[in-house]
C-alpha positions in Angstrom: 3.9 -3.5 -23.8 3.9 -4.8 -20.3 1.2 -8.0 -20.4 -1.3 -8.4 -17.9 1.2 -11.5 -16.4 4.2 -9.5 -16.3 2.3 -6.7 -14.9 1.2 -8.8 -12.1 4.4 -11.1 -11.8 6.3 -7.3 -11.2 3.6 -6.4 -9.0 4.2 -9.4 -6.4 7.6 -7.8 -5.8 6.4 -4.0 -5.9 3.2 -4.7 -4.0 4.8 -6.5 -1.0 7.6 -3.3 -0.9 4.2 -1.4 -0.6 2.5 -3.6 1.7 5.4 -3.8 4.3 6.3 0.0 3.8 2.2 1.5 4.8 2.0 -1.7 7.4 5.4 -0.4 8.9 3.9 3.5 8.5 0.6 2.5 10.2 1.9 0.7 13.2 4.4 3.6 13.6 1.7 6.1 13.5 -0.3 3.6 15.8 1.6 3.6 18.6 2.2 7.5 18.5 -2.1 8.0 18.0 -3.3 4.7 19.8 -0.8 3.8 21.9 -0.9 0.3 20.2 1.4 -0.9 16.5 -1.0 -3.3 15.7 -4.3 -1.2 16.7 -4.3 0.5 12.9 -3.7 -2.8 11.1 -6.1 -5.1 13.6 -8.6 -2.2 12.0 -8.1 -3.5 8.7 -9.8 -6.5 9.6 -12.8 -5.2 10.2 -13.3 -6.0 6.4 -13.6 -9.6 7.8 -15.3 -9.5 10.9 -16.8 -6.3 11.6 -16.7 -2.9 13.5 -14.9 -4.8 16.9 -12.1 -5.0 14.6 -11.0 -1.3 15.0 -11.5 -1.3 18.5 -8.8 -4.5 19.1 -5.3 -2.8 20.2 -3.4 -5.8 21.5 -2.0 -8.4 18.9 -3.9 -11.3 17.6 -4.3 -14.2 14.7 -7.7 -13.3 14.6 -7.1 -9.4 13.6 -3.5 -8.8 13.2 -2.9 -11.7 10.8 -5.8 -10.8 8.9 -5.1 -7.0 8.6 -1.7 -7.4 7.3 -3.1 -10.0 4.8 -5.8 -7.5 3.5 -3.2 -4.3 3.3 -0.3 -7.1 1.7 -3.0 -8.2 -1.1 -4.1 -4.9 -1.5 -0.7 -3.7 -1.7 -0.1 -6.4 -4.9 -3.7 -5.2 -6.3 -2.3 -1.5 -6.4 1.0 -2.3 -7.6 -0.9 -4.3 -10.7 -2.2 -1.6 -11.9 1.2 0.7 -11.2 3.4 -2.1 -12.9 1.1 -2.2 -16.2 0.7 1.5 -16.6 3.6 2.8 -15.5 6.2 0.6 -14.3 9.9 1.0 -15.8 11.3 -1.9 -15.3 12.1 -4.0 -18.4 13.0 -0.7 -20.6 16.1 -0.7 -22.4 18.7 1.6 -22.0 19.9 3.4 -18.7 19.0 7.0 -20.0 15.3 6.1 -19.4 13.6 8.9 -17.1 11.9 8.3 -13.6 9.0 10.9 -14.4 6.7 8.2 -15.8 6.9 6.0 -12.7 7.2 8.9 -10.3 4.0 10.4 -11.6 2.5 6.9 -12.3 2.9 5.9 -8.4 1.4 9.7 -7.5 -1.4 8.5 -9.5 -1.9 5.3 -8.6 -1.3 6.1 -5.0 -4.5 9.1 -5.1 -6.6 6.2 -6.9 -6.1 3.8 -4.3 -7.0 6.6 -1.9 -10.1 8.2 -3.7 -11.0 4.5 -4.1 -10.9 3.6 -0.6 -12.7 6.5 0.9 -15.2 7.3 -1.8 -16.1 4.5 -4.4 -16.4 1.6 -2.1 -18.8 0.8 1.0 -17.7 2.1 4.4 -17.0 -1.6 4.9 -14.1 -2.0 2.5 -12.3 0.7 3.9 -8.5 0.3 5.0 -9.9 1.0 8.7 -7.0 3.1 9.6 -9.2 5.8 9.9 -10.6 3.9 13.3 -7.2 4.8 14.5 -5.2 7.3 13.1 -5.3 10.9 11.9 -5.4 12.5 8.9 -2.2 13.2 8.8 -1.5 9.3 9.4 -3.4 8.7 6.8 -1.7 10.8 4.1 1.9 9.6 6.0 0.4 5.8 4.6 -0.6 7.0 1.3 3.0 8.4 0.7 4.4 5.3 1.8 2.3 3.5 -1.0 3.9 5.6 -3.7 7.2 5.1 -2.5 6.6 1.7 -1.9 5.2 0.7 -5.6 8.0 2.9 -6.8 11.3 1.2 -4.9 12.4 -1.5 -7.3 12.5 0.7 -10.2 14.3 3.6 -8.6 16.7 0.5 -7.1 16.7 -0.5 -11.1 17.6 3.1 -11.9 20.4 3.2 -9.7 22.0 0.2 -10.9 21.8 1.1 -14.6 23.3 4.7 -13.9 
C-alpha cells in the first residue's frame, strides 16, 4: 500500500506534468478563442485577484505567474489522489496492467471537474470558463488525465 508521503513524492512529478499539460492546452485554446495565450491562465488567478483577472489578456507577473502557479499546485493536489489510489509506479513486475491507472486517471479527472464546477464556490473555480468554450474545457481536463498517467505510461513502456 502506498503511503501518503510516497504518493505526494510521486505526485510532485505527475502533478507537474499534469499542470504543464493543462496550462499548455489552456494557452493554445486561449490563443484560438480569446486571442491571447495567457488569458485563460490569467483567469485562473481570479482566485487571488477577483473577477478583473478574468478580463486580463496581457502577460503579467501578477496575473499570469499566479494563475500558472495555482494551476500547477492544483495539478499536484489531484495527482496526490491519483498516486495514492491508482498509480502504477513501484509495483513489481512488467506484466502489470495499465487498466487501473487509466481508469484511475479518468476517475480523478472527473472528480476534479465535479469539484471545480459543482462543489466549490465560484471564486475557487479554475477560471478557464471565463475565457474558453466547453469544448476547450473538455480538452483541458482530458490533458489532466494524460498528465496524471504520463509517468506510469513511460514506466510501463520501459519495463516491456
